[in-house]
C-alpha positions as CSV (number, residue, x, y, z in Angstrom):
1,M,-24.7,10.2,-23.3
2,E,-21.9,12.5,-22.1
3,I,-20.4,15.0,-24.5
4,K,-16.6,14.7,-24.0
5,E,-15.6,16.5,-27.2
6,A,-17.2,19.4,-29.0
7,E,-15.3,20.9,-31.9
8,F,-16.3,23.9,-34.0
9,L,-16.0,22.9,-37.7
10,M,-17.4,25.6,-39.9
11,S,-19.9,28.4,-40.6
12,N,-21.4,29.0,-44.0
13,S,-24.6,30.2,-45.7
14,D,-24.7,27.5,-48.4
15,V,-26.0,23.9,-47.7
16,R,-23.7,22.7,-50.5
17,K,-20.7,23.7,-48.5
18,C,-21.8,21.9,-45.3
19,P,-19.6,19.0,-44.1
20,A,-20.1,15.6,-45.9
21,S,-23.5,14.0,-45.0
22,D,-21.7,11.0,-43.5
23,R,-22.7,11.5,-39.8
24,P,-26.0,11.9,-37.9
25,E,-26.9,15.6,-37.6
26,Y,-29.1,17.4,-35.1
27,A,-30.0,21.1,-35.6
28,F,-31.3,23.7,-33.2
29,I,-33.5,26.5,-34.3
30,G,-35.9,29.0,-32.8
31,R,-37.1,32.6,-32.7
32,S,-34.5,35.2,-32.0
33,N,-33.5,35.4,-28.3
34,V,-35.1,32.1,-27.3
35,G,-32.0,30.9,-25.5
36,K,-30.5,28.7,-28.2
37,S,-26.9,29.5,-27.7
38,S,-27.2,29.0,-23.9
39,L,-28.9,25.7,-24.4
40,I,-26.2,24.5,-26.8
41,N,-23.5,25.5,-24.3
42,M,-25.3,23.7,-21.5
43,L,-25.7,20.5,-23.5
44,T,-22.0,20.5,-24.5
45,N,-20.5,21.6,-21.2
46,K,-18.9,24.5,-22.9
47,K,-19.4,28.1,-21.7
48,S,-18.8,29.7,-25.0
49,L,-19.1,27.1,-27.8
50,A,-22.1,29.0,-29.2
51,K,-22.0,32.7,-29.0
52,I,-24.5,34.3,-26.7
53,S,-25.9,37.7,-27.4
54,G,-28.6,40.0,-26.0
55,K,-29.3,41.2,-29.5
56,P,-31.8,39.2,-31.5
57,G,-30.6,37.8,-34.8
58,K,-27.0,37.4,-33.9
59,T,-26.5,34.0,-35.4
60,R,-26.5,34.5,-39.2
61,L,-24.9,31.4,-40.5
62,I,-25.2,27.6,-40.4
63,N,-22.7,26.6,-37.7
64,H,-21.5,23.0,-37.5
65,F,-19.9,21.4,-34.5
66,L,-18.5,17.9,-34.3
67,I,-19.6,16.1,-31.2
68,N,-17.6,13.1,-29.7
69,N,-16.1,12.7,-33.2
70,Y,-19.4,11.0,-34.1
71,W,-22.3,13.4,-34.8
72,Y,-22.9,16.9,-35.9
73,L,-24.7,19.6,-33.8
74,V,-25.9,22.5,-35.9
75,D,-26.7,26.0,-34.6
76,L,-29.1,27.6,-37.1
77,P,-30.1,31.3,-37.4
78,G,-33.3,32.3,-35.6
79,Y,-36.4,33.1,-37.5
80,G,-39.2,35.6,-37.0
81,Y,-38.3,39.0,-35.5
82,A,-34.8,40.3,-35.9
83,Q,-33.5,43.9,-36.3
84,V,-32.2,43.4,-39.8
85,P,-33.3,44.7,-43.2
86,K,-36.1,42.7,-44.8
87,A,-34.0,41.6,-47.7
88,E,-31.4,40.1,-45.4
89,R,-34.1,38.4,-43.4
90,L,-35.5,36.8,-46.5
91,K,-32.0,35.6,-47.5
92,W,-31.7,33.9,-44.1
93,E,-35.1,32.2,-44.5
94,N,-34.2,30.9,-48.0
95,M,-30.9,29.6,-46.6
96,L,-32.7,27.8,-43.7
97,R,-35.3,26.2,-46.0
98,N,-32.6,25.0,-48.3
99,Y,-30.7,23.5,-45.4
100,I,-33.7,21.8,-43.8
101,L,-35.1,20.4,-47.0
102,K,-31.8,19.2,-48.6
103,R,-29.7,18.0,-45.7
104,E,-30.1,14.2,-46.0
105,N,-28.4,13.3,-42.7
106,L,-30.6,15.7,-40.6
107,Y,-32.1,13.2,-38.1
108,C,-34.0,15.7,-36.0
109,L,-34.6,19.4,-35.9
110,F,-35.1,20.8,-32.4
111,V,-37.5,23.8,-32.4
112,L,-36.9,26.0,-29.3
113,I,-39.9,27.7,-27.7
114,D,-39.8,30.2,-24.8
115,S,-41.9,28.5,-22.2
116,R,-42.9,31.9,-20.7
117,H,-44.9,33.0,-23.7
118,P,-48.2,31.9,-25.3
119,A,-48.0,30.2,-28.7
120,Q,-46.5,32.6,-31.3
121,Q,-47.8,32.6,-34.9
122,A,-44.2,32.4,-36.3
123,D,-43.5,29.2,-34.4
124,L,-46.8,27.6,-35.3
125,E,-46.4,28.4,-39.0
126,F,-42.8,27.1,-39.0
127,M,-43.8,23.8,-37.3
128,E,-46.7,23.4,-39.7
129,W,-44.3,23.8,-42.6
130,L,-42.0,21.2,-41.0
131,G,-45.0,18.8,-40.7
132,V,-46.1,19.3,-44.3
133,S,-42.5,18.9,-45.5
134,E,-42.2,15.6,-43.4
135,I,-39.1,16.9,-41.5
136,P,-38.6,15.1,-38.1
137,F,-38.6,17.5,-35.2
138,N,-39.1,17.9,-31.5
139,I,-39.9,20.9,-29.4
140,I,-37.6,22.1,-26.6
141,F,-39.3,24.5,-24.2
142,T,-36.6,26.9,-22.8
143,K,-36.2,29.1,-19.8
144,T,-38.5,26.9,-17.6
145,D,-36.6,28.0,-14.5
146,K,-38.2,31.4,-14.9
147,L,-41.6,30.0,-14.1
148,K,-43.2,28.4,-11.0
149,P,-44.1,24.7,-11.6
150,S,-47.9,25.5,-11.7
151,E,-47.2,28.3,-14.3
152,L,-45.1,26.0,-16.5
153,E,-47.8,23.3,-16.3
154,A,-50.5,25.8,-17.3
155,N,-48.4,27.2,-20.2
156,L,-47.6,23.7,-21.6
157,K,-51.3,22.8,-21.4
158,A,-52.3,26.0,-23.2
159,Y,-49.6,25.3,-25.9
160,E,-50.9,21.7,-26.4
161,T,-54.4,23.0,-26.8
162,K,-53.2,25.4,-29.4
163,M,-51.3,22.7,-31.3
164,F,-54.3,20.4,-31.3
165,E,-56.1,23.0,-33.4
166,T,-54.0,21.8,-36.4
167,W,-52.2,18.7,-35.2
168,E,-53.7,15.2,-34.5
169,Q,-51.1,14.6,-31.9
170,M,-48.6,16.7,-30.0
171,P,-45.0,16.5,-31.4
172,G,-42.4,15.2,-29.0
173,Y,-41.1,17.8,-26.6
174,F,-38.6,18.4,-23.8
175,I,-38.6,21.0,-21.0
176,S,-35.2,22.7,-20.4
177,S,-33.3,25.3,-18.5
178,S,-29.8,26.4,-19.4
179,E,-29.5,27.8,-15.8
180,T,-30.3,24.6,-13.9
181,G,-29.4,21.9,-16.5
182,V,-33.0,20.6,-16.6
183,G,-33.6,18.6,-19.8
184,K,-29.9,17.9,-20.6
185,T,-30.1,14.2,-19.8
186,E,-33.3,13.7,-21.7
187,I,-32.3,15.6,-24.8
188,L,-28.9,13.9,-25.0
189,G,-30.5,10.5,-24.3
190,F,-32.9,11.0,-27.1
191,I,-30.1,11.8,-29.5
192,E,-28.2,8.7,-28.4
193,D,-31.3,6.5,-28.9
194,V,-31.8,7.9,-32.4
195,N,-28.1,7.3,-33.3
196,K,-28.3,3.7,-32.1
197,S,-31.5,3.0,-34.1
198,Q,-30.0,4.1,-37.4
């Protein structure tokens, strides 16, 4: 699949104000500074569709984009560490949970993980919650260009080992790099296949 059109629709903090649930929807989420905006821009061939910031916790709203006039791409706020007051962080988390649990047309949630780091508790807990809540999701390992192939292989194996402590099988995953474009064809191909199967 090639993304020819990517149009920003709206930002909001209330799932009830999201666009009508009449199109397939794919959301992207991850810990602050995981490279989410860069990945979205790489997938859509737009340099500034999603705003990139060096400051963790910059995305604070549910951001909807209409892709090829057919499906929605959603940029969600990061979870875990962010330099914001606890009350505001809890508000974000509540907003995210409402969106994830109530959005009927959410076909897949992509959980972004920084491939350079060992498994983080916040990510593991979040994915466990998704599993218990029966939310379909895939992992995208980001920033793989920062690692040598042998380092990446070792990190992925260590991550799988950690996941198998609580999971019977490893969730589907992709490796990606916003710098080199690695993963773009596979991620968009997966979305296209899911759209065709519905």
